[in-house]
MARFI-892391 format. One record per residue: residue number from 1; residue in one letter; y, x, z of N, C-alpha, C in turn. Coordinates in pm, whole numbers. Each point is the difference from the previous one (the first is absolute). Layout:
# residues N
@pos:NUM	code:a	n.v:Y	n.u:X	n.w:Z	ca.v:Y	ca.u:X	ca.w:Z	c.v:Y	c.u:X	c.w:Z
...
# end
This chain:
# residues 80
@pos:1	code:m	n.v:-2427	n.u:-7770	n.w:1325	ca.v:-16	ca.u:-27	ca.w:141	c.v:91	c.u:92	c.w:80
@pos:2	code:d	n.v:53	n.u:-51	n.w:105	ca.v:82	ca.u:84	ca.w:87	c.v:-78	c.u:45	c.w:123
@pos:3	code:k	n.v:-122	n.u:-47	n.w:17	ca.v:-82	ca.u:37	ca.w:116	c.v:-135	c.u:49	c.w:-52
@pos:4	code:v	n.v:-41	n.u:120	n.w:42	ca.v:-125	ca.u:59	ca.w:-46	c.v:-119	c.u:-86	c.w:42
@pos:5	code:e	n.v:2	n.u:-52	n.w:120	ca.v:-113	ca.u:-81	ca.w:47	c.v:-17	c.u:-126	c.w:-84
@pos:6	code:t	n.v:109	n.u:-62	n.w:-40	ca.v:-8	ca.u:-118	ca.w:-86	c.v:-59	c.u:39	c.w:-135
@pos:7	code:c	n.v:44	n.u:112	n.w:-53	ca.v:-51	ca.u:48	ca.w:-128	c.v:-151	c.u:24	c.w:10
@pos:8	code:k	n.v:-45	n.u:67	n.w:106	ca.v:-143	ca.u:28	ca.w:15	c.v:-81	c.u:-129	c.w:13
@pos:9	code:e	n.v:51	n.u:-96	n.w:73	ca.v:-70	ca.u:-128	ca.w:15	c.v:-13	c.u:-71	c.w:-134
@pos:10	code:m	n.v:106	n.u:3	n.w:-81	ca.v:-6	ca.u:-64	ca.w:-130	c.v:-103	c.u:68	c.w:-90
@pos:11	code:v	n.v:-5	n.u:133	n.w:5	ca.v:-99	ca.u:73	ca.w:-80	c.v:-140	c.u:-35	c.w:48
@pos:12	code:l	n.v:-21	n.u:-3	n.w:132	ca.v:-132	ca.u:-33	ca.w:54	c.v:-44	c.u:-141	c.w:-41
@pos:13	code:r	n.v:95	n.u:-88	n.w:-24	ca.v:-32	ca.u:-138	ca.w:-39	c.v:-4	c.u:-18	c.w:-152
@pos:14	code:g	n.v:6	n.u:113	n.w:-71	ca.v:-12	ca.u:-7	ca.w:-146	c.v:124	c.u:-43	c.w:-73
@pos:15	code:l	n.v:117	n.u:17	n.w:61	ca.v:125	ca.u:-47	ca.w:-60	c.v:82	c.u:112	c.w:-64
@pos:16	code:g	n.v:-66	n.u:101	n.w:-51	ca.v:73	ca.u:107	ca.w:-67	c.v:-36	c.u:137	c.w:53
@pos:17	code:y	n.v:89	n.u:92	n.w:-20	ca.v:-21	ca.u:137	ca.w:44	c.v:128	c.u:49	c.w:65
@pos:18	code:g	n.v:-9	n.u:112	n.w:71	ca.v:117	ca.u:54	ca.w:67	c.v:9	c.u:150	c.w:-21
@pos:19	code:i	n.v:119	n.u:50	n.w:-2	ca.v:26	ca.u:144	ca.w:-4	c.v:75	c.u:32	c.w:127
@pos:20	code:v	n.v:-66	n.u:74	n.w:89	ca.v:58	ca.u:32	ca.w:130	c.v:-22	c.u:148	c.w:31
@pos:21	code:p	n.v:79	n.u:57	n.w:90	ca.v:-20	ca.u:140	ca.w:38	c.v:-139	c.u:22	c.w:60
@pos:22	code:n	n.v:-60	n.u:112	n.w:-34	ca.v:-135	ca.u:33	ca.w:44	c.v:-15	c.u:-1	c.w:152
@pos:23	code:f	n.v:102	n.u:47	n.w:72	ca.v:-14	ca.u:10	ca.w:146	c.v:-18	c.u:-137	c.w:66
@pos:24	code:l	n.v:32	n.u:-106	n.w:-69	ca.v:-18	ca.u:-134	ca.w:55	c.v:-142	c.u:-52	c.w:-20
@pos:25	code:l	n.v:-84	n.u:77	n.w:-68	ca.v:-133	ca.u:-48	ca.w:-36	c.v:-113	c.u:81	c.w:63
@pos:26	code:e	n.v:28	n.u:79	n.w:99	ca.v:-100	ca.u:91	ca.w:55	c.v:-122	c.u:-72	c.w:57
@pos:27	code:a	n.v:17	n.u:-107	n.w:73	ca.v:-112	ca.u:-70	ca.w:64	c.v:-8	c.u:-142	c.w:-54
@pos:28	code:e	n.v:-24	n.u:-12	n.w:-129	ca.v:3	ca.u:-132	ca.w:-62	c.v:-137	c.u:-64	c.w:-9
@pos:29	code:s	n.v:3	n.u:-123	n.w:-35	ca.v:-120	ca.u:-81	ca.w:-19	c.v:-85	c.u:59	c.w:-113
@pos:30	code:p	n.v:-132	n.u:5	n.w:19	ca.v:-87	ca.u:50	ca.w:-107	c.v:3	c.u:-91	c.w:-124
@pos:31	code:e	n.v:57	n.u:-118	n.w:13	ca.v:9	ca.u:-93	ca.w:-113	c.v:106	c.u:43	c.w:-102
@pos:32	code:l	n.v:90	n.u:89	n.w:40	ca.v:107	ca.u:43	ca.w:-91	c.v:-44	c.u:119	c.w:-83
@pos:33	code:l	n.v:30	n.u:-3	n.w:-128	ca.v:-18	ca.u:114	ca.w:-88	c.v:132	c.u:75	c.w:0
@pos:34	code:i	n.v:-3	n.u:122	n.w:48	ca.v:123	ca.u:80	ca.w:10	c.v:-9	c.u:113	c.w:-100
@pos:35	code:k	n.v:99	n.u:7	n.w:-89	ca.v:4	ca.u:104	ca.w:-102	c.v:137	c.u:66	c.w:2
@pos:36	code:k	n.v:1	n.u:131	n.w:-20	ca.v:127	ca.u:70	ca.w:-15	c.v:55	c.u:-29	c.w:-139
@pos:37	code:l	n.v:131	n.u:-12	n.w:-9	ca.v:64	ca.u:-22	ca.w:-130	c.v:7	c.u:131	c.w:-76
@pos:38	code:t	n.v:-44	n.u:-2	n.w:-125	ca.v:6	ca.u:120	ca.w:-84	c.v:65	c.u:-35	c.w:-133
@pos:39	code:d	n.v:50	n.u:104	n.w:-65	ca.v:57	ca.u:-21	ca.w:-133	c.v:-111	c.u:14	c.w:-104
@pos:40	code:l	n.v:35	n.u:0	n.w:-127	ca.v:-99	ca.u:6	ca.w:-108	c.v:-78	c.u:130	c.w:-1
@pos:41	code:d	n.v:56	n.u:106	n.w:60	ca.v:-69	ca.u:130	ca.w:9	c.v:-77	c.u:14	c.w:130
@pos:42	code:d	n.v:-17	n.u:-110	n.w:72	ca.v:-72	ca.u:-4	ca.w:128	c.v:69	c.u:81	c.w:110
@pos:43	code:q	n.v:130	n.u:19	n.w:-13	ca.v:78	ca.u:68	ca.w:103	c.v:52	c.u:-105	c.w:97
@pos:44	code:i	n.v:-11	n.u:27	n.w:130	ca.v:47	ca.u:-94	ca.w:101	c.v:150	c.u:-23	c.w:-15
@pos:45	code:i	n.v:40	n.u:-126	n.w:3	ca.v:142	ca.u:-35	ca.w:-10	c.v:63	c.u:14	c.w:138
@pos:46	code:l	n.v:104	n.u:79	n.w:7	ca.v:74	ca.u:20	ca.w:125	c.v:137	c.u:-64	c.w:-14
@pos:47	code:r	n.v:59	n.u:-35	n.w:112	ca.v:135	ca.u:-54	ca.w:-3	c.v:83	c.u:67	c.w:108
@pos:48	code:k	n.v:128	n.u:6	n.w:-24	ca.v:91	ca.u:59	ca.w:96	c.v:30	c.u:-101	c.w:109
@pos:49	code:l	n.v:16	n.u:48	n.w:120	ca.v:37	ca.u:-83	ca.w:114	c.v:130	c.u:52	c.w:60
@pos:50	code:w	n.v:74	n.u:-88	n.w:60	ca.v:122	ca.u:38	ca.w:67	c.v:-5	c.u:-49	c.w:143
@pos:51	code:m	n.v:63	n.u:74	n.w:88	ca.v:11	ca.u:-41	ca.w:139	c.v:149	c.u:-5	c.w:34
@pos:52	code:f	n.v:43	n.u:-112	n.w:52	ca.v:139	ca.u:-16	ca.w:41	c.v:5	c.u:-14	c.w:151
@pos:53	code:y	n.v:91	n.u:71	n.w:61	ca.v:23	ca.u:-15	ca.w:144	c.v:138	c.u:54	c.w:32
@pos:54	code:h	n.v:55	n.u:-49	n.w:108	ca.v:130	ca.u:49	ca.w:46	c.v:-22	c.u:130	c.w:75
@pos:55	code:t	n.v:85	n.u:97	n.w:-26	ca.v:-19	ca.u:131	ca.w:65	c.v:7	c.u:-13	c.w:152
@pos:56	code:h	n.v:78	n.u:-93	n.w:52	ca.v:8	ca.u:-14	ca.w:146	c.v:-131	c.u:-54	c.w:59
@pos:57	code:d	n.v:-84	n.u:-64	n.w:-86	ca.v:-130	ca.u:-48	ca.w:48	c.v:-95	c.u:114	c.w:31
@pos:58	code:m	n.v:31	n.u:119	n.w:-50	ca.v:-84	ca.u:116	ca.w:32	c.v:9	c.u:36	c.w:148
@pos:59	code:n	n.v:94	n.u:-60	n.w:72	ca.v:7	ca.u:19	ca.w:145	c.v:-112	c.u:-75	c.w:72
@pos:60	code:l	n.v:-61	n.u:-96	n.w:-68	ca.v:-112	ca.u:-75	ca.w:56	c.v:-129	c.u:79	c.w:-27
@pos:61	code:s	n.v:-75	n.u:26	n.w:104	ca.v:-118	ca.u:87	ca.w:-15	c.v:-102	c.u:-57	c.w:-98
@pos:62	code:v	n.v:-18	n.u:-131	n.w:-2	ca.v:-99	ca.u:-59	ca.w:-90	c.v:42	c.u:16	c.w:-146
@pos:63	code:v	n.v:130	n.u:-15	n.w:-28	ca.v:50	ca.u:17	ca.w:-136	c.v:-12	c.u:146	c.w:-41
@pos:64	code:k	n.v:42	n.u:89	n.w:88	ca.v:-8	ca.u:142	ca.w:-30	c.v:-144	c.u:44	c.w:-25
@pos:65	code:a	n.v:-93	n.u:-49	n.w:81	ca.v:-141	ca.u:36	ca.w:-16	c.v:-52	c.u:-49	c.w:-134
@pos:66	code:f	n.v:34	n.u:-124	n.w:-38	ca.v:-48	ca.u:-54	ca.w:-127	c.v:59	c.u:76	c.w:-117
@pos:67	code:v	n.v:129	n.u:24	n.w:0	ca.v:65	ca.u:72	ca.w:-110	c.v:-60	c.u:140	c.w:-14
@pos:68	code:n	n.v:-19	n.u:69	n.w:112	ca.v:-58	ca.u:135	ca.w:-5	c.v:-145	c.u:-4	c.w:-49
@pos:69	code:f	n.v:-77	n.u:-99	n.w:47	ca.v:-137	ca.u:-15	ca.w:-47	c.v:-3	c.u:-21	c.w:-151
@pos:70	code:y	n.v:86	n.u:-88	n.w:-48	ca.v:1	ca.u:-30	ca.w:-143	c.v:40	c.u:123	c.w:-82
@pos:71	code:k	n.v:101	n.u:71	n.w:46	ca.v:42	ca.u:120	ca.w:-72	c.v:-115	c.u:101	c.w:-6
@pos:72	code:e	n.v:-71	n.u:19	n.w:108	ca.v:-113	ca.u:92	ca.w:3	c.v:-111	c.u:-50	c.w:-92
@pos:73	code:y	n.v:-27	n.u:-129	n.w:2	ca.v:-103	ca.u:-58	ca.w:-86	c.v:33	c.u:25	c.w:-148
@pos:74	code:i	n.v:122	n.u:-24	n.w:-36	ca.v:43	ca.u:19	ca.w:-139	c.v:-15	c.u:145	c.w:-40
@pos:75	code:l	n.v:36	n.u:93	n.w:88	ca.v:-11	ca.u:141	ca.w:-33	c.v:-144	c.u:45	c.w:-20
@pos:76	code:t	n.v:-94	n.u:-61	n.w:72	ca.v:-139	ca.u:43	ca.w:-9	c.v:-82	c.u:-80	c.w:-101
@pos:77	code:k	n.v:41	n.u:-122	n.w:-34	ca.v:-79	ca.u:-87	ca.w:-87	c.v:55	c.u:-17	c.w:-139
@pos:78	code:s	n.v:123	n.u:44	n.w:-25	ca.v:61	ca.u:-21	ca.w:-132	c.v:-69	c.u:84	c.w:-105
@pos:79	code:p	n.v:-16	n.u:-58	n.w:-120	ca.v:-55	ca.u:80	ca.w:-110	c.v:95	c.u:113	c.w:-33
@pos:80	code:k	n.v:-54	n.u:112	n.w:-28	ca.v:83	ca.u:119	ca.w:-29	c.v:36	c.u:5	c.w:-147
# end
């Protein structure tokens, strides 16, 4: 699926399962069973993310605020 909402609707209708980022599931339907992905040792599976942006876009306050927020989030939430 290329749209998270479509994926969630299909799961709600019994048409499979979905793997989506946790932050998209904060206020979900109680009908959904949400489980964190773990490996065989019950360790949470993490994946690397990348952010692409043009450096000149940092002149836009909304872009700068988001990039700075994300950098701060990564510094405080990343596994050590």
